[in-house]
N, C-alpha and C positions, 0 to 999 in steps of 0.2 A: 412512379410511386411517390405519394406524399411523404414528407419527412415525419418520423414518429413524434408523437406528443411526449414530452419528458416524463409524464406520469406513467407511461407504459412500463417504466422500470420498476414500478411498485408491485412486485410479484406477490401473489397471495401466499400465506403461510401462517405458522404459529406466532409470528412476530407482529409487532405493531409499527405501522409507518407514521411518521410525523415530521413536521418542519420545525427546525430550531434556528433561531437567529443568534449569530455569534460573529464577532470581528467585522461587523458591518454588512454581512450577507446572510441569506437564508440557506441552511443546509437541510438536505433530506437525509433522514436516518431511518433504519429499521432496528427495532430493539425488542428484547425480552426482559421484562422486569420480574424477578421471582416473587411469588406470593410470600407474604410474611405477616406476622401479627404485629400489633402496635408496639410490642415490647422488643421485637427483634431489631438488631442493629441494621443500619442502612447497608445494603449489599455493595460490595466494591465494584467499581466501574471498570469494564474491559472495553476499550475502544479499538475497533478493527478498521484498518486503513488499507484500501486496495492499491493496486499498482497501475501501470501504464495500460491505457485502452481497456480498462476494466470498470467495475462498479461495485456497489455494496454487496450484491448477491453472490459475489465470489466467496463470501464468508458464511453462506447460509447454513452449512453444516456446523460450523463453529459457533454461530449465534445460538443455535438450538442447544448444543451440548454444553456450552458455557452457562447459558441460562438455567439449564437443568442442574448444573453444579452449584447454583446459588449466586451467580454473579449477574450484575446488571450488564448484559451483553448488548453492545451497540455497534452496528456496521454503518458506515457513513459513505455517501457519495461526496468525494472531495470537490473542492472548488473547481467549477468548470465541467463537472461530470454529471451524468444521470439527471436527477430532478433537483439538483442543487443549482444555485445561481451561477451564471457564467459571465462575470464582469470582465472588462477588457484587460484589466491589470491584476496584479497580486499573485503571480505564479513564481515569485522568488522565494528563497528559503526562509527569509525573515517573516514574510506574511503567512506562508503555509504553516510555520510553527505557531504563529499567533492564532491561526484558525483552530488548530487542535487544542491549544491551551484555552482559548475562548469557548470552544465547544464543550470542554470538560466542565467549565463553570456553568454554562447554559443548561447542561444536563443535570445540574443540581449537585455537583460533586466538587470537592476542592482538589482532588487528584485522581489519577487513573493509571491502570496498567494499559500500555498502548502496544498494539501489534500491527506490523506493517509488512506488506509484500512488495518487493522490488522498489519502485519509486515511492510507494507508501512507506516503506521502511526507511528511506532516506529522510522523509518528513518526520518519522519517529526519532531518528538520531538527532535531527535539528531541534525538535521540541524538547528532548531531554537535556540538550546543552543550553538552550536559550531560556527554558522555563523549568528548571530542575524541581521546583517545589510542586509542580503540577503532575510529575511523573513518578510513579511508585516502582515500575519495572518496565522493561522494554523486551519485546520479542520480535525478531526479524526473520523473514522468510526470503531467502535468496537476495539479501540486501546488505552488502558490506558497508562499513562506515564510509561516508562520502569521500573522506581523504584517502582511505585505503583504495577505493575504486579509482579515484583520480590518479594516484601514484601508479597503480597497476596498469592503467590505460597507457601510461607513458613508458614504464619500465618492463612490463611483462608482455612478451610477444603474444602469448595465447590469449590473455585478457584483451589486449588491444585488437587482435583479429576478431574476437567475438563481439566486442562492443562498438568499435568506432565506425564501421561501415554504415550501419543504420543511423547511429547517433549523428554523424556528420551530414548524412542525407537529409535529416530532419531540420537542419538549419536553414534550408532554402525556404523562401516565401511561397506560400500557396500550393506549390507542387505536392508536398507531402500530404496536405489536407485532402487534395483530390485523390491521391493514391489510397488513403485510408477509407474514403467513402465510396470509391468506384465499385461497381458491381455489388451494391448492397453490403459493403463492408468486407468483401472477400479477402482483402489484405490482412485484416485482423485475424481471420481464420488461418491464413497462411503463416502468420507469425506464431500463433499459438501452436500449430502443428509442428513448426520448425523447432520449437523450444520445449516440447513436451514429449513424454514417453508414448510409445506405441500402445502400451497397455491401457493407459487412460484413453487414448484415441479410440480404442475398441470398446470402451465401456458405454452403457446407456447414458451416463452423465455428460459425456463429451458433446454430443450434438445439441443437447439442451443448453449447456453453458455457452457454447460458441454462438448459437442462435441469438441468445440474449446480448452477448458482446457485440455481435454484428449490428443488431438493431440499435443498440445504445450509441454506437459511434456515429450513427446517422442523425441523432438528435441535433438540431441546429446549435452550432457553437461548440459542440463537444470535440470534434476533431481538432479544431484550432487550439482549444484550451489544453487538450492532451499534449500537443506538441510544444506549447509554451513552457511546460515544465522542463522539457529537454533543452529548449532554446536558452532559457535562463541559465541552466546548469553549465552550458558551454560558454555563452557570451560573458557570463559573470567572471570567468577566469581572467579576463583581460581588463576588468574594471575595478575601481576602488571598492564598490560594495561587495563584490565577490571575494576580494582579498580580506575584507573585514569579516565576512561570513566564515571564511575558512579559518581565520584566526579564532573566532568564537567557538566553532565546533571542535577545534583542536584542544579539547579539554577531557580530563579523565572523569568518567561517570561512576560514582560510587553507588551502584544500584544493581539488583539482580538483572541479568540479561541472558538472552537466549538467541542463538542463530541456528536456523534449520536450513540445510542445504540439500539440493538434489544431487545425488552422485552422478547422474547423467545429464546435468544441466549444461547445455552448450553455450549459455549466455553469461552466466556468472561462474568464473573459475574458482573452485573451492579454496585454493591457496590465497586468493585475494581476501576472502572473508576471514581466513584464519589469522589475519593481522589485526582483527578487531580487538583483541585483548589489550592492545596498546591504549585504547580509549575506554574499554570496559573490562577491567581486570577480573570482574566477577562473572564473566560470560561463560556459558556452556554451549558448546557447538555439537550439533548432531548432523551427520550426513546420511541421507536415506538412499540406499543402493537402488539403482535402476529407475530413479525418479528424476524428472526433468525440472524445468523452471517453475512450474505451477504446483509446488509441493502440497499446498492446502487443498487443491482439487484432486491431485493424484493419490495422496495418502491422507484423506481427511481424518480418519480415526487416530492414526499415529500422530498427526500434527496436533490434534486436540489433546491427546495424552501428554505430549511434551509441553504444550501451553499450560496445562493444569499443573504439571510438576513445577514449572517456573513460577506460577502464581502462588503455589503453596510455600515456596521458599522466599517469598517477597515480604 
C-alpha cells in the first residue's frame, strides 16, 4: 500500500485548514475564528497541542466548542507530524517551545492560552517557562511538569513501571520506527487500547479516531519525528543542553493552570501530576473517574467544560 499523502490528515469539518510559517518551518493548523463585527475585540487565541503519535484532529470536539464560545480555536500538527514540515532536527525542548511562541505570533496574536495532551503538554510547560509573555494560561491533559515526571520515573516505582519500558525501547535506532508502521500502524492502535478506557473503545468515536492515527503514522517521516521527541527527552539528561533546559523550566509560573487526569490512566500516575503545584501554584487539578490516558477523547464535553472554566479565570 502506498504511503499516505500528508494532506490526507486535513479532515473536513466546520474548521478551516491553512498553512502557517513560524520558527523557520510550515505548520498545518485547523482553526475556527468566531464571527465578529468591526467593533468587537479580537478573540483570545486558544492553541491546542496534541501528544505522542497523534495529530491536530484529536482536538476536533474542543475546536468546535471553543470556537462556539467565542475563542479563536486552533489545533496544530506539531513539528514532524501530519501535514506540518518534518525537518531532521528541532525536536528538543528549546526549539519546540520556540515553535509554539512563533506560531502564536504568526497567527496574529501576542499571547495565547495553550492546551496540551501528554507530550504536547510538556511542550506547553516549556513554552510557559521560556516564553512567559506569550502565554496567558496553560491547561494540561495527562501531562505532569517535565521535572515532576523525570523525578517520578526515578523515585516512584509505579510511574517508573508505567513509563520506562516503552520509553527506553524507543531509544533504539530504526527498530521502533518499523514497529510503529508495521501492519498499517497496528502498534499505534495497540498503545491507544492499552492506555484508554473500555467505555471509549466501545464508542462509535473510537474506530474513527484510531483509523486516522494509524494512517497518520504512515505519512513519510512521521514515525521517526514522533520518536525524536522521546529520544531527546532521554538523551538530553546526560548532556549540557538538557541540564540547561531543566534549569530553565525549574521556575515558578504565575498564571492560571489546569491539569486534567484520567483516574484509570495506566501511563501517567496521578500522584506524579499532583506535584505540579511546586511550579504552578495557581493550578487546579481534576481527576476524571474511569477515564484513561486520552481524556479529551474519552470525556470531550467534561474536558471542554473544564477548559472553559480555566479560560474564564485567566
